[in-house]
Chimera marker file (.cmm) of the C-alpha trace (Angstrom):
<marker_set name="trace">
<marker id="1" x="0.000" y="0.000" z="0.000" r="1" g="1" b="0" radius="0.5"/>
<marker id="2" x="1.436" y="3.376" z="-0.903" r="1" g="1" b="0" radius="0.5"/>
<marker id="3" x="1.500" y="6.476" z="1.267" r="1" g="1" b="0" radius="0.5"/>
<marker id="4" x="-1.437" y="8.066" z="-0.594" r="1" g="1" b="0" radius="0.5"/>
<marker id="5" x="-3.667" y="5.142" z="0.399" r="1" g="1" b="0" radius="0.5"/>
<marker id="6" x="-2.429" y="5.305" z="3.982" r="1" g="1" b="0" radius="0.5"/>
<marker id="7" x="-3.051" y="9.055" z="4.118" r="1" g="1" b="0" radius="0.5"/>
<marker id="8" x="-6.598" y="8.498" z="2.862" r="1" g="1" b="0" radius="0.5"/>
<marker id="9" x="-7.213" y="5.848" z="5.516" r="1" g="1" b="0" radius="0.5"/>
<marker id="10" x="-5.811" y="8.128" z="8.220" r="1" g="1" b="0" radius="0.5"/>
<marker id="11" x="-8.192" y="10.877" z="7.135" r="1" g="1" b="0" radius="0.5"/>
<marker id="12" x="-11.105" y="8.414" z="7.440" r="1" g="1" b="0" radius="0.5"/>
<marker id="13" x="-10.366" y="8.037" z="11.160" r="1" g="1" b="0" radius="0.5"/>
<marker id="14" x="-12.183" y="11.376" z="11.529" r="1" g="1" b="0" radius="0.5"/>
<marker id="15" x="-15.181" y="10.373" z="9.394" r="1" g="1" b="0" radius="0.5"/>
<marker id="16" x="-18.611" y="10.997" z="10.915" r="1" g="1" b="0" radius="0.5"/>
<marker id="17" x="-19.666" y="7.363" z="10.378" r="1" g="1" b="0" radius="0.5"/>
<marker id="18" x="-18.398" y="5.066" z="13.154" r="1" g="1" b="0" radius="0.5"/>
<marker id="19" x="-18.284" y="1.998" z="10.890" r="1" g="1" b="0" radius="0.5"/>
<marker id="20" x="-16.101" y="3.883" z="8.393" r="1" g="1" b="0" radius="0.5"/>
<marker id="21" x="-13.743" y="4.893" z="11.203" r="1" g="1" b="0" radius="0.5"/>
<marker id="22" x="-13.395" y="1.288" z="12.412" r="1" g="1" b="0" radius="0.5"/>
<marker id="23" x="-12.817" y="-0.053" z="8.902" r="1" g="1" b="0" radius="0.5"/>
<marker id="24" x="-10.102" y="2.540" z="8.328" r="1" g="1" b="0" radius="0.5"/>
<marker id="25" x="-8.439" y="1.674" z="11.654" r="1" g="1" b="0" radius="0.5"/>
<marker id="26" x="-8.549" y="-2.027" z="10.808" r="1" g="1" b="0" radius="0.5"/>
<marker id="27" x="-7.022" y="-1.416" z="7.377" r="1" g="1" b="0" radius="0.5"/>
<marker id="28" x="-4.317" y="0.772" z="8.894" r="1" g="1" b="0" radius="0.5"/>
<marker id="29" x="-3.484" y="-1.907" z="11.438" r="1" g="1" b="0" radius="0.5"/>
<marker id="30" x="-2.969" y="-4.328" z="8.555" r="1" g="1" b="0" radius="0.5"/>
<marker id="31" x="-0.506" y="-1.919" z="6.881" r="1" g="1" b="0" radius="0.5"/>
<marker id="32" x="2.165" y="-2.689" z="9.479" r="1" g="1" b="0" radius="0.5"/>
<marker id="33" x="5.291" y="-0.547" z="9.455" r="1" g="1" b="0" radius="0.5"/>
<marker id="34" x="4.072" y="1.706" z="6.656" r="1" g="1" b="0" radius="0.5"/>
<marker id="35" x="1.353" y="3.183" z="8.865" r="1" g="1" b="0" radius="0.5"/>
<marker id="36" x="3.509" y="3.693" z="11.977" r="1" g="1" b="0" radius="0.5"/>
<marker id="37" x="4.392" y="7.375" z="11.527" r="1" g="1" b="0" radius="0.5"/>
<marker id="38" x="0.952" y="8.559" z="10.344" r="1" g="1" b="0" radius="0.5"/>
<marker id="39" x="-0.747" y="6.735" z="13.227" r="1" g="1" b="0" radius="0.5"/>
<marker id="40" x="1.721" y="8.092" z="15.781" r="1" g="1" b="0" radius="0.5"/>
<marker id="41" x="0.745" y="11.605" z="14.694" r="1" g="1" b="0" radius="0.5"/>
<marker id="42" x="-2.941" y="10.795" z="15.171" r="1" g="1" b="0" radius="0.5"/>
<marker id="43" x="-2.512" y="9.668" z="18.775" r="1" g="1" b="0" radius="0.5"/>
<marker id="44" x="-2.281" y="13.403" z="19.550" r="1" g="1" b="0" radius="0.5"/>
<marker id="45" x="-5.482" y="14.316" z="17.686" r="1" g="1" b="0" radius="0.5"/>
<marker id="46" x="-7.977" y="16.626" z="19.411" r="1" g="1" b="0" radius="0.5"/>
<marker id="47" x="-10.724" y="14.022" z="18.985" r="1" g="1" b="0" radius="0.5"/>
<marker id="48" x="-10.369" y="11.300" z="21.640" r="1" g="1" b="0" radius="0.5"/>
<marker id="49" x="-12.144" y="8.815" z="19.340" r="1" g="1" b="0" radius="0.5"/>
<marker id="50" x="-9.468" y="9.307" z="16.687" r="1" g="1" b="0" radius="0.5"/>
<marker id="51" x="-6.806" y="8.826" z="19.342" r="1" g="1" b="0" radius="0.5"/>
<marker id="52" x="-8.358" y="5.557" z="20.552" r="1" g="1" b="0" radius="0.5"/>
<marker id="53" x="-8.697" y="4.196" z="17.016" r="1" g="1" b="0" radius="0.5"/>
<marker id="54" x="-5.105" y="5.173" z="16.192" r="1" g="1" b="0" radius="0.5"/>
<marker id="55" x="-3.834" y="3.442" z="19.314" r="1" g="1" b="0" radius="0.5"/>
<marker id="56" x="-5.909" y="0.349" z="18.522" r="1" g="1" b="0" radius="0.5"/>
<marker id="57" x="-4.529" y="0.271" z="14.957" r="1" g="1" b="0" radius="0.5"/>
<marker id="58" x="-0.977" y="0.582" z="16.272" r="1" g="1" b="0" radius="0.5"/>
<marker id="59" x="-1.591" y="-2.407" z="18.500" r="1" g="1" b="0" radius="0.5"/>
<marker id="60" x="-2.897" y="-4.369" z="15.547" r="1" g="1" b="0" radius="0.5"/>
<marker id="61" x="0.077" y="-3.349" z="13.380" r="1" g="1" b="0" radius="0.5"/>
<marker id="62" x="2.464" y="-5.754" z="15.057" r="1" g="1" b="0" radius="0.5"/>
<marker id="63" x="5.246" y="-3.160" z="15.062" r="1" g="1" b="0" radius="0.5"/>
<marker id="64" x="7.051" y="-3.432" z="18.416" r="1" g="1" b="0" radius="0.5"/>
<marker id="65" x="8.306" y="0.160" z="18.065" r="1" g="1" b="0" radius="0.5"/>
<marker id="66" x="4.750" y="1.321" z="18.594" r="1" g="1" b="0" radius="0.5"/>
<marker id="67" x="4.706" y="-0.066" z="22.147" r="1" g="1" b="0" radius="0.5"/>
<marker id="68" x="7.465" y="2.291" z="23.231" r="1" g="1" b="0" radius="0.5"/>
<marker id="69" x="5.475" y="5.265" z="21.922" r="1" g="1" b="0" radius="0.5"/>
<marker id="70" x="2.250" y="4.091" z="23.554" r="1" g="1" b="0" radius="0.5"/>
<marker id="71" x="3.733" y="3.788" z="27.058" r="1" g="1" b="0" radius="0.5"/>
<marker id="72" x="3.123" y="7.497" z="27.680" r="1" g="1" b="0" radius="0.5"/>
<marker id="73" x="-0.628" y="7.075" z="27.181" r="1" g="1" b="0" radius="0.5"/>
<marker id="74" x="-1.140" y="4.305" z="29.742" r="1" g="1" b="0" radius="0.5"/>
<marker id="75" x="-1.716" y="6.973" z="32.399" r="1" g="1" b="0" radius="0.5"/>
<marker id="76" x="-3.751" y="9.314" z="30.200" r="1" g="1" b="0" radius="0.5"/>
<marker id="77" x="-6.534" y="11.183" z="31.992" r="1" g="1" b="0" radius="0.5"/>
<marker id="78" x="-8.982" y="9.812" z="29.430" r="1" g="1" b="0" radius="0.5"/>
<marker id="79" x="-9.845" y="6.293" z="30.614" r="1" g="1" b="0" radius="0.5"/>
<marker id="80" x="-10.531" y="4.993" z="27.089" r="1" g="1" b="0" radius="0.5"/>
<marker id="81" x="-7.166" y="6.184" z="25.809" r="1" g="1" b="0" radius="0.5"/>
<marker id="82" x="-5.380" y="4.640" z="28.780" r="1" g="1" b="0" radius="0.5"/>
<marker id="83" x="-7.193" y="1.323" z="28.315" r="1" g="1" b="0" radius="0.5"/>
<marker id="84" x="-6.610" y="1.297" z="24.545" r="1" g="1" b="0" radius="0.5"/>
<marker id="85" x="-2.910" y="1.899" z="25.174" r="1" g="1" b="0" radius="0.5"/>
<marker id="86" x="-2.669" y="-0.939" z="27.666" r="1" g="1" b="0" radius="0.5"/>
<marker id="87" x="-4.462" y="-3.271" z="25.267" r="1" g="1" b="0" radius="0.5"/>
<marker id="88" x="-2.292" y="-2.263" z="22.315" r="1" g="1" b="0" radius="0.5"/>
<marker id="89" x="0.917" y="-2.709" z="24.292" r="1" g="1" b="0" radius="0.5"/>
<marker id="90" x="-0.262" y="-6.108" z="25.492" r="1" g="1" b="0" radius="0.5"/>
<marker id="91" x="-1.089" y="-7.190" z="21.971" r="1" g="1" b="0" radius="0.5"/>
<marker id="92" x="2.271" y="-5.980" z="20.671" r="1" g="1" b="0" radius="0.5"/>
<marker id="93" x="4.151" y="-7.795" z="23.419" r="1" g="1" b="0" radius="0.5"/>
<marker id="94" x="2.486" y="-11.067" z="22.425" r="1" g="1" b="0" radius="0.5"/>
<marker id="95" x="3.659" y="-10.602" z="18.822" r="1" g="1" b="0" radius="0.5"/>
<marker id="96" x="7.238" y="-9.793" z="19.760" r="1" g="1" b="0" radius="0.5"/>
<link id1="1" id2="2" r="1" g="1" b="0" radius="0.2"/>
<link id1="2" id2="3" r="1" g="1" b="0" radius="0.2"/>
<link id1="3" id2="4" r="1" g="1" b="0" radius="0.2"/>
<link id1="4" id2="5" r="1" g="1" b="0" radius="0.2"/>
<link id1="5" id2="6" r="1" g="1" b="0" radius="0.2"/>
<link id1="6" id2="7" r="1" g="1" b="0" radius="0.2"/>
<link id1="7" id2="8" r="1" g="1" b="0" radius="0.2"/>
<link id1="8" id2="9" r="1" g="1" b="0" radius="0.2"/>
<link id1="9" id2="10" r="1" g="1" b="0" radius="0.2"/>
<link id1="10" id2="11" r="1" g="1" b="0" radius="0.2"/>
<link id1="11" id2="12" r="1" g="1" b="0" radius="0.2"/>
<link id1="12" id2="13" r="1" g="1" b="0" radius="0.2"/>
<link id1="13" id2="14" r="1" g="1" b="0" radius="0.2"/>
<link id1="14" id2="15" r="1" g="1" b="0" radius="0.2"/>
<link id1="15" id2="16" r="1" g="1" b="0" radius="0.2"/>
<link id1="16" id2="17" r="1" g="1" b="0" radius="0.2"/>
<link id1="17" id2="18" r="1" g="1" b="0" radius="0.2"/>
<link id1="18" id2="19" r="1" g="1" b="0" radius="0.2"/>
<link id1="19" id2="20" r="1" g="1" b="0" radius="0.2"/>
<link id1="20" id2="21" r="1" g="1" b="0" radius="0.2"/>
<link id1="21" id2="22" r="1" g="1" b="0" radius="0.2"/>
<link id1="22" id2="23" r="1" g="1" b="0" radius="0.2"/>
<link id1="23" id2="24" r="1" g="1" b="0" radius="0.2"/>
<link id1="24" id2="25" r="1" g="1" b="0" radius="0.2"/>
<link id1="25" id2="26" r="1" g="1" b="0" radius="0.2"/>
<link id1="26" id2="27" r="1" g="1" b="0" radius="0.2"/>
<link id1="27" id2="28" r="1" g="1" b="0" radius="0.2"/>
<link id1="28" id2="29" r="1" g="1" b="0" radius="0.2"/>
<link id1="29" id2="30" r="1" g="1" b="0" radius="0.2"/>
<link id1="30" id2="31" r="1" g="1" b="0" radius="0.2"/>
<link id1="31" id2="32" r="1" g="1" b="0" radius="0.2"/>
<link id1="32" id2="33" r="1" g="1" b="0" radius="0.2"/>
<link id1="33" id2="34" r="1" g="1" b="0" radius="0.2"/>
<link id1="34" id2="35" r="1" g="1" b="0" radius="0.2"/>
<link id1="35" id2="36" r="1" g="1" b="0" radius="0.2"/>
<link id1="36" id2="37" r="1" g="1" b="0" radius="0.2"/>
<link id1="37" id2="38" r="1" g="1" b="0" radius="0.2"/>
<link id1="38" id2="39" r="1" g="1" b="0" radius="0.2"/>
<link id1="39" id2="40" r="1" g="1" b="0" radius="0.2"/>
<link id1="40" id2="41" r="1" g="1" b="0" radius="0.2"/>
<link id1="41" id2="42" r="1" g="1" b="0" radius="0.2"/>
<link id1="42" id2="43" r="1" g="1" b="0" radius="0.2"/>
<link id1="43" id2="44" r="1" g="1" b="0" radius="0.2"/>
<link id1="44" id2="45" r="1" g="1" b="0" radius="0.2"/>
<link id1="45" id2="46" r="1" g="1" b="0" radius="0.2"/>
<link id1="46" id2="47" r="1" g="1" b="0" radius="0.2"/>
<link id1="47" id2="48" r="1" g="1" b="0" radius="0.2"/>
<link id1="48" id2="49" r="1" g="1" b="0" radius="0.2"/>
<link id1="49" id2="50" r="1" g="1" b="0" radius="0.2"/>
<link id1="50" id2="51" r="1" g="1" b="0" radius="0.2"/>
<link id1="51" id2="52" r="1" g="1" b="0" radius="0.2"/>
<link id1="52" id2="53" r="1" g="1" b="0" radius="0.2"/>
<link id1="53" id2="54" r="1" g="1" b="0" radius="0.2"/>
<link id1="54" id2="55" r="1" g="1" b="0" radius="0.2"/>
<link id1="55" id2="56" r="1" g="1" b="0" radius="0.2"/>
<link id1="56" id2="57" r="1" g="1" b="0" radius="0.2"/>
<link id1="57" id2="58" r="1" g="1" b="0" radius="0.2"/>
<link id1="58" id2="59" r="1" g="1" b="0" radius="0.2"/>
<link id1="59" id2="60" r="1" g="1" b="0" radius="0.2"/>
<link id1="60" id2="61" r="1" g="1" b="0" radius="0.2"/>
<link id1="61" id2="62" r="1" g="1" b="0" radius="0.2"/>
<link id1="62" id2="63" r="1" g="1" b="0" radius="0.2"/>
<link id1="63" id2="64" r="1" g="1" b="0" radius="0.2"/>
<link id1="64" id2="65" r="1" g="1" b="0" radius="0.2"/>
<link id1="65" id2="66" r="1" g="1" b="0" radius="0.2"/>
<link id1="66" id2="67" r="1" g="1" b="0" radius="0.2"/>
<link id1="67" id2="68" r="1" g="1" b="0" radius="0.2"/>
<link id1="68" id2="69" r="1" g="1" b="0" radius="0.2"/>
<link id1="69" id2="70" r="1" g="1" b="0" radius="0.2"/>
<link id1="70" id2="71" r="1" g="1" b="0" radius="0.2"/>
<link id1="71" id2="72" r="1" g="1" b="0" radius="0.2"/>
<link id1="72" id2="73" r="1" g="1" b="0" radius="0.2"/>
<link id1="73" id2="74" r="1" g="1" b="0" radius="0.2"/>
<link id1="74" id2="75" r="1" g="1" b="0" radius="0.2"/>
<link id1="75" id2="76" r="1" g="1" b="0" radius="0.2"/>
<link id1="76" id2="77" r="1" g="1" b="0" radius="0.2"/>
<link id1="77" id2="78" r="1" g="1" b="0" radius="0.2"/>
<link id1="78" id2="79" r="1" g="1" b="0" radius="0.2"/>
<link id1="79" id2="80" r="1" g="1" b="0" radius="0.2"/>
<link id1="80" id2="81" r="1" g="1" b="0" radius="0.2"/>
<link id1="81" id2="82" r="1" g="1" b="0" radius="0.2"/>
<link id1="82" id2="83" r="1" g="1" b="0" radius="0.2"/>
<link id1="83" id2="84" r="1" g="1" b="0" radius="0.2"/>
<link id1="84" id2="85" r="1" g="1" b="0" radius="0.2"/>
<link id1="85" id2="86" r="1" g="1" b="0" radius="0.2"/>
<link id1="86" id2="87" r="1" g="1" b="0" radius="0.2"/>
<link id1="87" id2="88" r="1" g="1" b="0" radius="0.2"/>
<link id1="88" id2="89" r="1" g="1" b="0" radius="0.2"/>
<link id1="89" id2="90" r="1" g="1" b="0" radius="0.2"/>
<link id1="90" id2="91" r="1" g="1" b="0" radius="0.2"/>
<link id1="91" id2="92" r="1" g="1" b="0" radius="0.2"/>
<link id1="92" id2="93" r="1" g="1" b="0" radius="0.2"/>
<link id1="93" id2="94" r="1" g="1" b="0" radius="0.2"/>
<link id1="94" id2="95" r="1" g="1" b="0" radius="0.2"/>
<link id1="95" id2="96" r="1" g="1" b="0" radius="0.2"/>
</marker_set>
């Protein structure tokens, strides 16, 4: 998948339709290393839903580098972001 496709999927994380957001996150998670940088940028998005989906996709990506980046969100004030980070790190540790 080229970067244009990944950029389009990243933009769909902000789509108004929840199903579209989840499908984009799932597709991004399947992109592996190619989606790492774009997803890492989205974990700082203003929309907490986009942040959660980005974290979830990073966990699905299988890239162990993502776990290091996600450690800082385990204690996030937003419970969903903290839980998504813990789950993503756990998933990544099982793949390592």
